[in-house]
N, C-alpha and C positions, 0 to 999 in steps of 0.2 A: 575474497571480496568479489561481489558480483560484477561481471564485465558486461558491457553492452554488446548487443548483436549489431549486425550491419545497419539496422534501422536507427542508427544514432541520429538524434534530432539536430544535426549540424545545420541543415538548411534553414531552420528557424533563426539561427544566429546570423547567417548570411543575409536573410531577408531583413533582419533588423537594421542593417546598414542603409537600406534603400527605402524603408518605410517613411513616406512623406518627404523623401529626399531625392526622388527621381529627377526632379527638375534641376536641382543643383548639380547632380551627376551628369545629366545631359548637357547642360550649359558648359560645364567644365570640359567635357569631352569635345564639344563643338569648338571651344576656344583653343584647346590643345591642337585640334586638327587645323585650325586657322594658323597657328604658329608653325605647324609642319609645312604649310604652303609657302612660308617665307624662305625655306631652305632652297628649293629649286630656283626661286627668284634670285637669290644671291649667286647661285651657280651661273644663271643666265647673264647676270651683270658682269661677273668675272670673265666669262667667255667673250661677251660683246666688247668689253674694255680692251681685252687682249687683241681682238681683231682690229679695233680702232688704232691700237698702237702699231700694228703691222701695216695698216693701210694709210695711216696718217689722217683719218677722217675726224677733224676737230668738231665739226657740227654734230655728228652722231654722238661724240663723246659728251658734249654739253647736254644733249637731250637725255642721255643716260643719267647724268648728274641730277637733273631736275626730277627725274623719276625717283631716284634714290632719296632725295630730300623730301619728296611727298610721301614716301612709304615709311620713313623713320617714325614720325609721330603715330601713325596707325599701328605699327609694330609695338611701340611702347605702350599704347593704350590696351592692346590685346593682351600683352604679357602681364600688365598690372591687373586687369580684370580676371585673367586666368588664376592668378595667385589668390585673389579675394574669394572667388567662387569655390575654388578647390579647398581653401581653408574652411569655408562655411560647410561644405559637404563633409569633410573629414570630421569636423567638430560634432555635427549632428549624428553622423554615423557612429562615432565612438561613444557618444552619450547614450544612444539607444542600445548599442551593443552591451555596454556595461549595465545599463538599467535592466535589460532582459536577463542578463546573467545573475544579477542580484535578486531579481524577482523570482527566478527559478530556484535559487538557493534558499530564499526565505520561505518557499513553499514546502521545504523539507520538514519532517517532524523532528522533535527533540531526539527521538530514538535514532533516526537516520543520521542526524548531524553529530550526535555524540560518538559515533564510530569513525569519524573522519578527522583528518589533520587540517586545521585551519590554514596552515602555511601554504597548502596547495591553492587555496582560493586567493590568498594574498598575492601570491606570485602570478596567478592567472589574471588578476584584475589590475596589476601594476606593470610588472616587467613584460608579461606576454602582450598586454594591450598596446604597449609602446611598439613592440615588434609588429603587431597586426596593423597598426596605423601606418607604419612606414612601408612594410613589405607587401601588404595587401591593398590598403586604401590608396595611399599616395602612388605607389608603383603601378597600381592597376590603371590609373589614368595615364601615367607616363608610358606604360606599355603600349597603350593605344596610339599615343603620339609617335612613339618610336617605330611602331609597325607602319603607321601612315607615312612617316618620313621615308622609310625604306621603300615602300611601294611607289611613292611619288618620285623618288630618285630614280628607281628603275624605269618608270614610265617616261621620264625625261631622257634617260639614256637610250631607250628604244627609239624615241623620236630622233635622236641625233645619229645613232649607229647601232644596228641590230647585233652585229658580230661582237663588238666590245661588250654589249649588254649581256650576251650569253656567257662570256667569260666571268662577269661579275656574279651571275646566278650560280654558276658551278662552284666558284670559290665560297659563296655565301652558304652553301650547304654544310660546310665544315662546322661553324659555330652552332648551327641548328642541331647537328649530331652531338656536339658537346653538351648542349642544354639537356637533351634527352638522356644521355648517359650519366652525366654528373649531377643532374638536378635532384634525383632521389636521395643521394647521399647528403646533399645540403639540407634537405628537409629533416632527415634523421638527426643531423647535428643540431639543427634549430630546436628540435624537441628535447635533445639531451641537455642543451643550455637551460631550457625551461625547467627540466627536472632538477638540475643542480641549483637553480635559483630557489626552488621550493625548499630544498635542504638548507640553503644559506639563510633564507628568511626565517625558517623554523629555529635555527640555531641562534640567530640574532634576537629573535623574540624571547627565547628562553633565557638568554644571558641578561637581557634588559629586565625581564620580569623578576629574575633572581638576583638583581644587583645587590640588595641588602644582605642576602645570604652569602653571596660571594665575598663582600667586604668583611662581614663579621667573622667568616671562617678563613679569611686571608687567602682566598683561592684565586687571586688575580692572575697569577702565572698560568694556572691550569685553565682558567676561562679564556685567557689570551690564546692558549694553544688550541682550544676548541674553535675559537673564532678563526684562527689562522688556517686550520684544517678545512673548515667550510669555505673560507674565502679562496683558498688555493684551488679547491675543487671546482667552484663556479668559474673562476678566472681561467683555469686550465681548459674547461669546456669551451669558453668563449674564444680562447686562443686557437683551439682546434678548429672551431668554426671559421675564424678569420683566416687561418692558414689555408683552409680548403677554399674559402671565398677568393683568396689571392690566387690560388691555382686556377680556379675557374676564370677569373679575370685575365690571368696571363694567357690562358689558352685562347680566350676571345680576342685579346690584343694581338696575339701572333697571327690569328686568322685575318684580322682587319689589316694588319701590316702587309701580309701577303697579297690581299686584295688590292690595296692602294698601289703598291709597287708594281704589281702585275699589270694593272690598268695603265699606269704611267709608261711602262716600257712598251706595252702593246700599242698604246696610242701614239707614242713616238715613232714606232715602226710604220704605222699607217700614215702619219703626217709626212714622213720622209718620202713615202711612195706617192704623196699627193692626193690620197683618198679623202683626207679631212684637213681642216685648217688647224693652226696652232691654238686658236681660240676654242675649238671643239675639244682638243686634248685637255686644255685647262678646265673646261666644263666637266669633262669626265673625271679628271683628277679630283676636282672639288666635290662632285657628286659621289665619287667613291669614298671620299672622306666623310661626307654626310651619311652615306650608307654604312660606313664602317662603325660609326658610333652605335647605331641600333644593334649591329652585329655584336659589338662588345658588351652592351648592357642588357640586351634582351635575354640572353641565357641567364644572367644574374637575376634579372627581374622575374623571369619565369620560375627559377629555382626558389626565389624569395616568396613568390605566390604559393608554391607548393608547401614551403615551410610554414607560412602563415596559416594556410588551410589546416595544417597538422595541429597548430596551436588552437585554432577555432574548434576543431574536432575534439581536442583534448578537453577544452572547457565544457563543450556540450556533453561529452562523456562523463566528466566529473560531476556535473549537475544532475545527470541521470542516474548515477550510481547511488545505491541505497535509497532511492526515492520510492517510498511505499505507496500503496494505493490510497485513494482519497477516503475510502471507508464510508460508513453510514452516518448520517446526521442524527444528532440527538438534541432534544430541547434543552435550553439552559435552565432546567429545573430538575431538582432531585425530588421525586415524588415518594419513593419508598426507601431504598437503601443501596449501599455499596456492599457487595459481598465478595469475600475471598474464600475459595474452597480448595483445600489441599494444595496451596500454592508453595512451590519451592523455586528458589532462584539462586544463581551464583554468577559472579563476574568471570570466573575461570571454571573450566570444566573440572568436575570432581571436588570443587571447593564451595559447597552451598553456603549462602549467607542467610537465606530464609529456608526453613524446613517445615513443610506440611502445615502451613498457616491456614487456619479457619477463623474467619472473622466476619461479623455482620455489623455495619454501622448505619444506623437509621437516620432518615432525613430530619434535620432540625435539632439533632442532639449534639452533645459536646463529648469529645473523646480525647483522653491523654494517653500518649505512648511513652512509657518510661522503661528504663533498663540501663545497664552499664554500657559504656562505649563499645561499639562493635557488635551489639546485640541484633542489629538489623533494622532499627527504627527508621533511619533516613532512607534505606533501601526500599522499605515498604512504601514510603511516600512517593519515591521516584517511580515505582511500579504503577501506583495509582495515577501519576501524571503521564503515563504512557511512554516514559523514557526508555524502557526496555520491553521487548516483546518475547524474549527467549525464556520465559518462565514456564514452569509446569503447573498444571492445575487450571483453575478458572477464576477470573475476576470479572464481575458483572456490575453494571450501573443500571438500576431499575430493570434487571433481567437481561440487559444488552451486553454481549461479550465485549470487553474493552478492546480486544484485538481487532474488532471489526469497526470500531468507532473512529470517525474522522477526527484528526487531531485538532483542527480549528474549533469544531463544536465542543470537544473535550475541554479546551482552554476557556471556552465561554461558560463552562460549568464549574471549573475548579481553578483556584489560584493557589500558588505556593509561595510562601515567604521563606527563603532559605537562609542558611548561615552565611554564605558568600554573597555579598551585595555587589551588583554592577551598577555604576552610575555613568551617564554620559557627561562629557565635558560641556555642560550647558547649565542653565539656571536650575535652582531647586524646584521651581514650579514645573518646568518642562520635564524634569526627571520624575515628578509625581504624576503628571498627566500623560507622560510618554508621548508628548507632542500632539495630543488630541485636545479637543475642546470639551470642557466640563463647566457646568455652572459654578460660580464662585462659592455658593452655599455648600455644594458637594465637596469642593476642594477644601474649604475651611473645616468642614466636618471631619474629613479624613486627617487633616493636619492636627486638629485638636485631639482626636482619638488615638493618634499615633505618638503623642507627646512631642510633636515637632513645633508646636506653637512658639515656644521660647526661642528656638533656633531661628525661626523666621522673624520673630520680633527683633532679634539681635542683628541678624545678617540681611534680612529682606528676602522676599521670594525670588528676586532677580539675581541673587548672589550666584556666581558661577562655581560649580562644584569642583572643577579641575579634572584632570585625566583620571578616570575611574574614581572620582570623588576624593582625590587627594587633598582637596581644600577643606574637607570636613573630617571630624573625628570618626572613629569606628562606630560609636553609638549614634552619632548624627546620621551617618550613612544608613544604619539599620532602621532608624526612624523613617527616613525617606522611603525605604523599601516597604515598610509596613504601611505607610500612608498610600503608596502606589497601589498596593493590593486592596486596601480598604476602599479606595476610590472606585475600583472596578466593580465591587459589590457583587461578586459571583456567589451563587448559592452555596458552594462548598469552599471553605477557606482552610488551608493547611499551613501550619507553621512548623518549621524545622529549626529548633533552637533559635528562633527569630529574635529573642530578647537577650541572647548570650552576651552581646557587646554593651548592654545597658547596665547602669547601676541598679542595685537591688530595688530601690524605691520606684524608679522609672519603669523597670521591668515589671514590677508588680502592678503598677497603674495601667500600663499598656495591655498586659495580659488580662487584667480584670475588665477593662473596657471591651476587649474582644469577646470575652466570655459572656458579657452582658448584652451583646448584639442580638437582636430578635430575628428569627426566621432563617438563620444560617446554620449549616452543618459545619462544625469546627473539629479538626483533627490536629492535635498539638503534640509535637515531640518536645519534651522538656526535661531538663535536669534539675530545675528549680522545684524542689518538693516542699512547697509552702502549703500548709494545711488550709488556709483561707481560700486558696485557689483550687486545690485538689478537691475540696468539698463541692465545688461548682460543677465538676464534670459528671455527666450521666454515667460514664464508665471509664475506668482506668485500665489500660491494657498493658500488661507487664511482659516484656520480652527478655529472654535469656538464651544466648547462643543460637539465635535465629528462630526460636520457638516461643509461642505464647504459652506461658506457664501459669499465669493468673489473670483474671479479669473480673471487674466488679466495681462497686462504688467505693469511695474512700473508707467509709465505715465498715463495710464488709471485709475489705482487704486487711484492715487493721485488726479486725477480730480474728481473722484466720492466722495471724502471726507467722506468715510465710515469708517469701523472698521480698515482697514489697514492704512488709513491716520492717525488715532488716535495712532496706535502702532508705526508708524514711527515718528510721532511728539514727542511722549513721549521718544523714544530712541535717538532722536536727538534734544535736547532742544536748 
């Protein structure tokens, strides 16, 4: 698999957090800094009250009380506003981050995406996003507050006593070293949790998708063992991360405890000598406690920032992998033909599915691809859709090499109705239109030509199809898929056993309607060898073991009494 160079587009994802969001971020930071200012104020209050106790100054004590009562509502207001603005910033940042990720993902071609594991994206857009929100977005603001708190505490300490402040600075170097030394390992563990989440998500997806098979083959115990293995894997990685996080926190706590006790003992020594008051000692003890918390959490925050950056880098790298070039634009019109010259292709090396295929399909004509299962019919259509570019030989559209064609413009030219139908958990109409606007006349025409009119008459076009269309029968789902492609009205329409799930009468009517459309190039893979339909094709292409062995009109092929004649005779005893 292609790996990214150091020019990974990570910065694009970081910028997505702040696009149109700088004001929220700035206000949140300003409010967090305002909260940081309250901590030295509390220390001053504590020292002043202590001195009032030792001097017996009631008047000064009452003045301090009024100051406290005045400051409390202000503190509450600032704290509430901070929470609101920060929540607004994180929401917008997260929305834009995920939208960018999905936008970059959707720009991949079918060829690129077919080579990837979708569980990696599911994990990156769910579990990893939660970690990024907490470790990067929330803690980034908290990190600024904690650093400001530490600086303000030191400034106030310097105001009261330079010597004691120097002791605090020396001891504070310990957790900084802890962050530098241990932070890299924490980032590695965060990424390992993400990787295990991918495996777990993939396993759960497979087990849920294969639920019917598991039950019918009574494989519940085996599937439970697979789930248990994946579950234990991800939870073990999480535990390893938590244990290392606990070690990191313990080291920070110990450093903070040393700081607070050291300040208390050194301050007591100075107070006994009469160099400072008891109130000043209490100010330093409280300030050391205030400074201790940033010392405890900043290493964890910083390590979390690095871990989150690793996840952001991973997503950027994931979306950049297998991303092909944009290619050349082509007009959504087939003027002459689609040509395949000496095309060979296999999904595995040394096992070709198509072998030296030479084929010319002219604009506006109708072609049938027939042959036994495994002869390469569906693979041929997939190559024409640009799903794979590792073939040998040449495929051209009006003389333009398919390998150089931009995938978006290719999809404007060709539509494929496949055997496997995907439907969104939405209304029938939205599944037909794919959430775009079309005139009612165009939608109704596609509905009628696909044989879907009776279904809509019975259920209504606003009937919800259910997850992947489980509210519809297989035949109904296929009709929706056919209507969807007919509505697009692309110049080239390809069908891969598209009527396989329909009853014979409906399948005949739908295929007949498609073949009677004017102005389209139609390429149809079919196993229904019905004479009335086969006579409508301009050419029938017969494949066997990946090779084209016969081609011609229905009449010509029947006269030759070759392989096609045998297939037709067996299908129509």
